[in-house]
Structures are given as structure tokens and as C-alpha cells.
C-alpha positions in Angstrom: 25.8 2.4 -7.8 26.6 6.0 -8.7 23.6 5.9 -11.5 21.1 3.7 -9.5 21.4 6.3 -6.6 21.1 8.9 -9.2 17.8 7.8 -10.5 16.5 6.8 -7.3 17.2 10.4 -6.1 15.7 11.8 -9.2 12.4 9.5 -8.4 12.4 11.5 -4.8 12.9 14.4 -6.1 10.4 14.6 -8.8 8.0 13.4 -6.0 9.0 16.3 -3.6 8.9 18.7 -6.5 5.2 17.7 -7.2 4.3 18.4 -3.6 6.4 21.7 -3.7 4.6 23.2 -6.4 1.2 23.0 -4.5 2.9 25.0 -1.8 4.5 27.5 -4.1 1.1 28.0 -6.2 -0.8 28.9 -3.2 1.9 31.2 -2.1 2.6 32.7 -5.2 -1.3 34.1 -5.0 -2.5 34.6 -1.5 1.6 34.8 0.0 0.4 32.3 2.9 2.0 29.1 3.4 -1.0 26.6 3.0 -0.2 23.7 5.7 -3.4 22.0 4.9 -1.6 20.4 1.7 -0.1 17.9 3.3 -3.7 16.5 4.6 -4.9 16.9 1.0 -1.9 14.5 -0.3 -3.2 12.1 2.3 -6.4 12.0 1.3 -5.2 11.9 -2.2 -3.5 8.5 -1.4 -6.5 7.2 0.6 -8.5 7.8 -2.4 -5.7 5.8 -4.7 -5.6 3.2 -2.3 -9.5 2.5 -2.2 -9.6 3.0 -6.3 -6.8 0.1 -6.6 -8.2 -2.0 -3.9 -11.9 -1.8 -4.3 -12.0 -1.0 -8.2 -8.9 -2.9 -9.3 -8.2 0.1 -11.5 -4.9 0.2 -13.0 -1.9 2.8 -12.1 -2.8 5.2 -15.0 -6.9 5.7 -13.9 -5.8 5.3 -10.0 -3.6 8.7 -10.6 -5.7 10.5 -12.6 -8.8 9.9 -10.9 -6.6 10.4 -7.5 -5.4 13.7 -8.8 -8.8 15.2 -9.4 -10.4 14.1 -6.6 -7.6 15.9 -4.4 -8.1 18.8 -6.6 -11.9 19.0 -5.7 -10.8 18.5 -2.1 -8.3 21.6 -2.4 -11.1 23.5 -3.7 -13.5 22.8 -0.9 -10.5 23.7 1.6 -10.1 26.9 0.2 -14.0 27.7 -0.1 -14.7 26.6 3.7 -11.4 27.4 5.6 -9.8 30.5 3.6 -12.9 32.3 1.6 -14.3 34.2 4.4 -11.3 35.2 5.9 -9.4 36.3 2.4 -12.6 38.5 1.8 -12.4 40.1 4.9 -8.6 41.3 3.9 -7.1 39.8 7.2 -3.5 39.3 7.6 -1.8 36.3 6.2 -1.3 34.7 9.5 -5.1 34.1 9.8 -4.8 32.4 6.7 -2.0 30.0 8.0 -3.5 29.5 11.4 -6.8 28.1 9.4 -4.5 25.9 7.2 -2.9 24.2 10.3 -6.5 24.0 11.7 -7.7 21.9 8.6 -4.8 19.9 8.7 -5.3 18.6 12.3 -9.3 18.7 11.7 -8.7 16.5 8.1 -6.0 14.4 9.8 -8.6 13.4 12.9 -11.6 12.8 10.4 -9.2 9.8 8.7 -8.9 8.3 12.0 -12.4 8.4 13.3 -13.6 6.8 9.9 -11.0 4.8 8.3 -8.8 4.3 11.4 -5.0 4.6 12.3 -3.8 1.4 10.3 -1.1 1.2 7.6 -1.9 0.1 4.4 -0.1 -1.1 1.2 -0.9 -0.2 -2.5 -1.0 -3.2 -4.6 1.9 -4.4 -6.7 1.2 -2.2 -9.6 5.0 -2.7 -11.1 6.9 -6.4 -11.3 9.8 -6.9 -9.1 11.8 -7.0 -12.0 14.4 -4.1 -12.4 15.8 -2.5 -15.5 19.6 -2.8 -16.0 21.2 -0.1 -17.4 25.0 0.3 -17.2 25.6 -2.0 -14.5 23.2 -0.5 -12.3 19.7 -2.2 -11.0 16.8 0.6 -11.2 13.5 0.0 -10.1 10.8 0.2 -12.5 8.9 1.8 -9.5 11.4 5.0 -9.6 11.3 5.1 -13.2 7.4 5.8 -13.6 7.6 7.9 -10.3 10.2 10.5 -12.4 8.2 10.1 -15.4 4.9 11.2 -13.9 6.5 13.9 -12.2 8.2 15.6 -15.4 4.7 14.8 -17.4 2.7 16.6 -14.7 5.3 19.6 -14.7 5.4 19.8 -18.3 1.7 20.0 -18.6 1.5 22.8 -15.7 3.7 25.2 -17.7 2.2 24.7 -20.7 -1.3 25.5 -19.0 0.4 28.8 -17.5 2.2 29.9 -20.5 -0.7 29.0 -23.5 -4.2 29.1 -21.7 -5.9 32.2 -20.9 -6.4 31.0 -17.5 -2.8 30.4 -16.7 -1.6 34.0 -18.1 -4.6 35.3 -15.4 -3.0 33.7 -12.8 0.8 34.5 -14.0 -0.9 38.2 -13.9 -2.4 37.7 -10.1 1.3 36.6 -8.9 2.4 40.2 -9.3 -0.9 42.3 -8.6 -3.9 40.6 -7.7 -5.6 44.2 -7.3 -5.1 44.6 -10.5 -6.4 41.9 -12.2 -9.7 42.4 -10.3 -9.7 45.7 -11.6 -9.5 44.5 -15.5 -12.3 42.4 -15.0 -10.5 38.9 -14.1 -12.9 36.6 -11.6 -10.6 36.6 -8.7 -12.6 33.8 -6.8 -12.6 31.6 -9.8 -8.8 32.3 -10.3 -8.1 31.2 -6.8 -10.2 28.0 -7.0 -8.1 26.8 -9.9 -4.8 27.5 -8.2 -6.3 25.0 -5.3 -7.5 22.7 -7.8 -4.0 22.6 -9.5 -2.3 22.7 -6.0 -4.5 19.4 -5.1 -3.9 18.3 -8.6 -0.9 17.7 -8.1 -0.7 16.7 -4.6 -3.0 13.7 -5.6 -0.4 12.8 -7.7 2.7 13.0 -5.6 0.1 11.2 -2.6 -0.2 8.2 -5.0 3.3 7.8 -5.7 4.2 8.8 -1.9 2.0 5.6 -1.0 3.1 3.3 -3.6 6.8 3.6 -2.7 6.2 3.7 1.3 2.6 3.5 2.8 -0.5 5.3 3.3 -1.2 6.1 7.2 -3.5 9.0 8.5 0.0 11.5 9.6 1.8 10.5 6.3 0.9 14.3 5.2 4.0 15.3 7.8 6.2 14.0 5.2 5.6 16.7 3.4 7.4 18.9 5.4 10.3 17.7 3.2 8.4 19.1 0.3 8.0 22.3 2.2 11.5 22.6 2.7 12.0 22.0 -1.2 10.1 24.7 -1.8 11.8 27.2 0.4 15.0 26.0 -0.9 13.9 27.1 -4.7 12.2 30.2 -3.6 8.2 30.0 -2.0 6.1 31.4 -5.1 8.5 30.5 -7.4 7.5 27.3 -9.6 10.8 26.8 -11.1 12.2 26.9 -7.6 9.8 24.2 -6.7 11.1 22.0 -9.3 14.8 22.9 -8.7 14.0 22.6 -4.9 12.5 19.1 -5.1 15.0 17.6 -7.3 18.1 18.9 -5.3 16.5 17.8 -1.9 15.6 14.0 -3.4 19.1 14.1 -4.9 20.7 14.8 -1.5 18.7 12.8 1.0 19.4 9.7 -1.4 23.0 10.4 -1.9 23.4 10.8 2.1 21.2 7.7 2.7 23.5 5.7 0.3 27.2 6.9 0.8 27.2 8.7 4.8 23.8 7.0 6.4 20.2 7.1 6.3 20.4 8.5 9.6 21.9 11.4 8.9 19.7 12.0 6.1 17.6 14.7 7.5 20.4 16.3 9.5 21.6 17.4 6.1 18.6 18.5 4.6 17.4 20.7 7.3 21.2 21.7 7.3 20.9 23.0 3.6 17.7 24.7 4.8 19.3 26.8 7.5 22.6 27.6 5.2 20.3 28.3 2.5 18.3 30.8 4.4 21.2 32.6 6.2 23.1 32.9 2.7 20.1 33.6 0.4 16.5 34.3 2.8 14.3 34.1 -0.5 15.7 30.7 -1.8 17.4 30.0 -4.9 14.6 31.7 -7.1 12.2 33.2 -4.9 11.3 36.8 -5.3 11.6 39.3 -2.7 8.3 39.6 -0.5 8.0 42.2 2.4 5.8 39.5 4.1 6.6 35.7 3.9 4.7 33.4 6.3 
């Protein structure tokens, strides 16, 4: 039972980490919380559902194409909703308000065009489970955790080995200095939003496979935001640690205490951590956190 709960917790935590990475990537560069990220994740899930149901594509192609599609939506989100506000030098609060408006807009567009029905993905995984040390482990949980680790490893390589990745890390420290040194800031921000959407698309597909696809599923990403805050907003390693920690906590509480108490423990952990470490486990100090 313990091993099975552990693997399930790591699977859920991996998906939380992918979603939290999107929040942390944007916050690290622009210093605001992109609350439209949940809507991008929801649209990624719908794209994956369409690819699976209409075109009968396999899981790999569904995940890859949904990730790219969500990444493009992330770029459009930035260009249409944030770019003008950012160039005027407006406070980060304005960006956050615009993000909330985008979330509501995208959600209602889905209501108007697709409807409010709940949809389920086709069966990508056989119902048989892997038996390990007496534990029965779902194949879906193993795949979700594996995809999450692969995506996070790829992001780490991109940030540490590529010129664009190094420019993003420099922009985290000082965006103005990057612009002075000749970095195309607009292009860099587009890359950041594309990466955030990319990971949102991957997590949206697995979220839809594990549960269901529906217009308000983006609000589930509140948990991912909690994970990002626990790890430290703006810290990519913190997003990974926060996601895994939250996923394990929720799974163990659901198994050994009660599923009704799961959210109580999650939000309780957030409150306690903010009292003890306001910047999160691995966050950097910031004069303004929105």
C-alpha cells in the first residue's frame, strides 16, 4: 500500500510540477502571477482530446502536438493581453488583472463554442497494472511521472546549454541589463510564454486522462499555484520540489486520513509555510510579489 501510494503521489506531483513550472517561468521574468495559465492548460487538454478522438493519434503525438499548440496559445496570450501593458511600464498588478480577465474570457469561449459537457479521453493504457513488491501500480501513473521527469530534464538542458536559455537566466536577474546587452527582450518573453504553455499542454493532457476534460478544469491549477508558492515563486527547482511535495501530501492524506481532508492539509501547508518562509522553500527575496 505504501509503495503504491508513493508512486501515485509522485505521478500527481509530477503533473503539479509541470503546471507550477509555467507559473514560475513567467513570474521569474515578469514578476507577476499569470492566472491565465490555467485556461491555457485547459485548452491544451481540449486539443489533446480532439487529436485523440478525431484523428485517433497515439499518446506520444497527442502529448507533443497539444504541448506545441498550448505553447502557441501562450505566446498569443502574451502578445494580445500583456505586451502593451508591459511596454508602458505599468505596475505588475495591471498584468495580473489582465491575466484574470483572460482566464475568464478563454473559459467562456469554450462554453460558447464547445459546451459545458464533461469528456473523457480514450483508453491509452490497458487496465492491467504493474505489480511491484506487492503493490499494484497504474501504468498511467508511471507514464505521467516519466513524461514529467523527461520534460523537466529537457527544460534544464535548454536553460543551461542553449544561448536562449542562458539569456532567460540572465533576464531573471536583470531584464534591463539584458536589453542593454542587445538581447531581444520581446522575443525572449515570447519564448518564456511558449515554454510555459508547452508544459501546460503536457500537464493538461495527463490531467484530462486521469480525470475528465471540462471548461473549468483550469481552476484545478490552483493546486499548481500552491505548489509554485511552496517551492518559491520564480524558482524552477522550487516548482519541481513544491509540486512533488504537494502531490505526495495529497495522496498520502487521501489514502491514510480522508480524501475530504486533502485540501485542508494542502492549504494548511501553504499557510504555515508562508508564515515561516514567506519566499517559499527555494524562492528569492523580492520587493514586490503579485
